BAPA-396427 format. One record per residue: residue number from 1; residue in three letters; x, y, z of N, C-alpha, C in turn. Coordinates in Angstrom, 2 decimals. Atoms other than C-alpha are relative to their C-alpha. Example, Ala and Ser with C-alpha at 12.3 -4.5 7.8 and 13.67 -1.06 7.14 Angstrom:
2
<pt 1; "Ala"; <0.89; -1.19; 0.00>; <12.30; -4.50; 7.80>; <0.90; 1.20; 0.00>>;
<pt 2; "Ser"; <-0.82; -1.19; -0.06>; <13.67; -1.06; 7.14>; <-0.77; 1.09; 0.73>>;
END
This chain:
67
<pt 1; "Met"; <0.85; -0.81; -0.49>; <-132.28; -45.58; -115.47>; <0.76; 1.59; 0.34>>;
<pt 2; "Pro"; <-0.46; -1.37; -0.25>; <-131.06; -41.96; -115.95>; <-0.43; 0.99; 1.15>>;
<pt 3; "Tyr"; <0.01; -0.83; -0.99>; <-130.77; -39.40; -113.30>; <0.29; 1.30; -0.11>>;
<pt 4; "Val"; <-0.51; -1.55; 0.27>; <-130.91; -35.59; -113.98>; <-0.25; 0.72; 1.15>>;
<pt 5; "Asn"; <0.22; -1.04; -1.13>; <-130.69; -32.88; -111.24>; <0.28; 1.24; -0.67>>;
<pt 6; "Ile"; <0.06; -1.40; 0.71>; <-131.51; -29.47; -112.36>; <0.17; 0.99; 1.20>>;
<pt 7; "Lys"; <0.18; -0.89; -1.13>; <-130.65; -26.64; -109.86>; <0.20; 1.28; -0.45>>;
<pt 8; "Ile"; <-0.16; -1.57; 0.44>; <-131.63; -23.16; -110.40>; <-0.66; 0.66; 1.63>>;
<pt 9; "Thr"; <0.03; -0.84; -0.89>; <-132.09; -20.23; -108.19>; <-1.69; 0.09; 0.37>>;
<pt 10; "Arg"; <1.38; -0.01; -0.54>; <-135.53; -19.83; -106.08>; <-0.49; 1.30; -0.44>>;
<pt 11; "Glu"; <0.70; -1.34; 0.59>; <-137.04; -17.01; -108.09>; <-1.15; -0.25; -0.71>>;
<pt 12; "Gly"; <1.44; 0.14; 0.68>; <-140.50; -17.95; -109.14>; <0.02; -0.66; -1.14>>;
<pt 13; "Ala"; <0.26; 0.80; 1.09>; <-140.22; -20.60; -111.62>; <-1.38; -0.82; 0.31>>;
<pt 14; "Thr"; <1.61; 0.45; -0.21>; <-143.89; -21.62; -112.14>; <0.13; -1.46; -0.18>>;
<pt 15; "Ala"; <0.27; 1.51; 0.18>; <-145.29; -25.19; -111.85>; <0.03; -0.46; -1.45>>;
<pt 16; "Glu"; <0.05; 0.22; 1.32>; <-145.62; -25.01; -115.58>; <1.22; 0.08; -0.55>>;
<pt 17; "Gln"; <-1.42; -0.27; 0.44>; <-142.09; -23.77; -116.26>; <0.73; -1.69; 0.38>>;
<pt 18; "Lys"; <-0.67; 1.29; -0.46>; <-140.87; -26.96; -114.11>; <-0.42; -0.98; -0.52>>;
<pt 19; "Ala"; <0.54; 1.37; 0.68>; <-143.14; -29.39; -115.85>; <0.56; 0.04; -1.29>>;
<pt 20; "Lys"; <-0.76; -0.16; 1.39>; <-141.73; -28.21; -119.34>; <1.66; -0.46; 0.28>>;
<pt 21; "Leu"; <-1.30; 0.29; -0.45>; <-138.24; -28.68; -117.93>; <0.04; -1.56; 0.00>>;
<pt 22; "Ile"; <0.03; 1.48; -0.15>; <-138.95; -32.32; -116.79>; <-0.40; -0.56; -1.29>>;
<pt 23; "Glu"; <0.37; 0.47; 1.28>; <-140.67; -32.86; -120.14>; <1.27; -0.10; -0.80>>;
<pt 24; "Gly"; <-0.91; -0.26; 1.02>; <-137.93; -31.61; -122.30>; <1.37; -0.74; 0.36>>;
<pt 25; "Val"; <-1.26; 0.65; -0.16>; <-135.10; -33.21; -120.59>; <-0.28; -1.33; -0.20>>;
<pt 26; "Thr"; <0.57; 1.36; 0.14>; <-136.95; -36.53; -120.55>; <0.03; -0.25; -1.53>>;
<pt 27; "His"; <-0.18; 0.14; 1.37>; <-137.32; -36.30; -124.27>; <1.33; -0.02; -0.74>>;
<pt 28; "Leu"; <-1.31; -0.28; 0.48>; <-134.02; -35.03; -124.93>; <0.90; -1.40; 0.30>>;
<pt 29; "Leu"; <-0.99; 1.33; -0.25>; <-132.37; -38.27; -123.31>; <-0.69; -1.23; -0.84>>;
<pt 30; "Arg"; <0.48; 1.00; 0.75>; <-134.91; -40.40; -125.16>; <0.44; 0.16; -1.51>>;
<pt 31; "Asp"; <-0.35; -0.43; 1.41>; <-134.22; -38.68; -128.56>; <1.33; -0.25; -0.39>>;
<pt 32; "Val"; <-1.78; 0.04; 0.30>; <-130.24; -38.56; -128.00>; <0.28; -1.32; 0.27>>;
<pt 33; "Leu"; <-0.87; 1.35; -0.59>; <-129.37; -41.57; -125.95>; <-1.02; -1.23; -0.01>>;
<pt 34; "Gly"; <0.70; 1.23; 0.01>; <-132.44; -43.87; -126.51>; <-0.51; -0.44; 1.46>>;
<pt 35; "Lys"; <0.54; 0.29; -1.38>; <-133.40; -43.79; -122.83>; <-1.70; -0.11; 0.10>>;
<pt 36; "Asn"; <1.35; 0.10; -0.07>; <-136.65; -45.01; -121.65>; <-0.67; 0.95; 0.72>>;
<pt 37; "Pro"; <0.56; -1.08; -0.83>; <-138.79; -42.09; -120.42>; <-0.61; -0.40; 1.55>>;
<pt 38; "Ala"; <0.48; 0.70; -1.21>; <-140.60; -44.56; -117.87>; <1.10; 0.05; 1.14>>;
<pt 39; "Thr"; <-1.22; 0.38; -1.06>; <-137.40; -44.97; -116.10>; <0.98; 1.20; 0.35>>;
<pt 40; "Thr"; <-0.65; -1.27; -0.21>; <-136.10; -41.43; -116.35>; <-0.29; 0.99; 1.33>>;
<pt 41; "Val"; <0.33; -0.70; -1.26>; <-135.82; -39.44; -113.07>; <0.58; 1.24; -0.11>>;
<pt 42; "Val"; <-0.34; -1.57; 0.16>; <-135.68; -35.33; -113.28>; <-0.28; 0.40; 1.49>>;
<pt 43; "Val"; <0.38; -0.60; -1.11>; <-135.41; -33.63; -110.10>; <0.68; 1.60; -0.24>>;
<pt 44; "Ile"; <-0.29; -1.31; 0.01>; <-135.42; -29.87; -109.72>; <0.09; 0.31; 1.46>>;
<pt 45; "Asp"; <-0.25; -0.64; -1.08>; <-133.59; -28.21; -106.71>; <0.05; 1.39; -0.23>>;
<pt 46; "Glu"; <-0.06; -1.40; -0.21>; <-134.44; -24.57; -105.86>; <0.76; 0.39; 0.84>>;
<pt 47; "Val"; <-1.21; -0.12; -0.86>; <-131.63; -22.92; -104.23>; <-0.28; 1.65; 0.21>>;
<pt 48; "Asp"; <0.32; -1.49; -0.47>; <-132.16; -19.46; -102.32>; <1.27; 0.70; -0.67>>;
<pt 49; "Thr"; <-1.35; -0.83; 0.61>; <-129.79; -16.80; -103.98>; <0.99; 0.30; 1.11>>;
<pt 50; "Asp"; <-1.01; -0.19; -1.00>; <-128.33; -16.27; -100.56>; <0.89; -1.23; 0.20>>;
<pt 51; "Asn"; <-0.61; 1.32; 0.19>; <-127.11; -19.91; -101.00>; <0.69; -0.34; -1.00>>;
<pt 52; "Trp"; <-0.41; 0.58; 0.93>; <-125.90; -19.80; -104.23>; <1.28; 1.17; -0.58>>;
<pt 53; "Gly"; <-1.04; -1.00; 0.28>; <-122.35; -18.03; -105.14>; <0.84; -0.11; -0.96>>;
<pt 54; "Ile"; <-0.84; -0.11; 1.27>; <-120.24; -16.88; -107.95>; <0.96; 0.85; 0.49>>;
<pt 55; "Gly"; <-0.90; -1.03; -0.40>; <-117.14; -15.16; -107.51>; <0.45; 0.48; 1.23>>;
<pt 56; "Ala"; <-0.07; -0.41; -1.32>; <-116.73; -14.99; -103.92>; <-0.94; 0.65; 0.63>>;
<pt 57; "Glu"; <1.34; -0.68; -0.58>; <-120.23; -13.56; -103.44>; <-1.15; -0.43; -0.44>>;
<pt 58; "Ser"; <1.13; 0.53; 0.31>; <-123.76; -14.57; -103.27>; <-0.78; 0.86; -1.23>>;
<pt 59; "Ile"; <0.93; -0.45; 1.02>; <-126.32; -14.26; -106.24>; <-0.59; 1.01; 0.51>>;
<pt 60; "Thr"; <0.78; -1.12; -0.62>; <-128.44; -11.89; -104.12>; <0.82; 1.20; -0.10>>;
<pt 61; "Val"; <-0.97; -0.96; 0.47>; <-125.31; -9.53; -103.84>; <0.05; 0.63; -1.33>>;
<pt 62; "Arg"; <-0.46; -0.32; 1.28>; <-124.55; -9.71; -107.46>; <-1.44; 0.34; -0.74>>;
<pt 63; "Arg"; <0.99; -0.63; 0.54>; <-128.00; -9.01; -108.15>; <-0.67; 1.39; 0.36>>;
<pt 64; "Arg"; <0.16; -1.35; -0.88>; <-128.22; -5.94; -105.86>; <0.62; 0.99; -0.99>>;
<pt 65; "Arg"; <-0.98; -0.83; 0.59>; <-125.37; -4.69; -108.02>; <-0.42; 0.25; -1.44>>;
<pt 66; "Gly"; <0.39; 0.08; 1.23>; <-127.21; -5.46; -111.17>; <0.76; -0.76; -0.96>>;
<pt 67; "Gln"; <-0.64; 0.77; 1.02>; <-125.08; -8.17; -112.60>; <-0.65; -1.28; -0.02>>;
END
């Protein structure tokens, strides 16, 4: 039973976009590894940009600077 955890910043991914991610990852595991889609678990965690850091600063700060 594959378990995939996708983490993205909380910036307005739509329900349709997340459904496409779930479907795409499920199909990828089926096609590449032969995993059963009925037992494949995909979880999407959305993280506030204040809680996600790169290079000693939050994504919120980096985005304010245009990075």
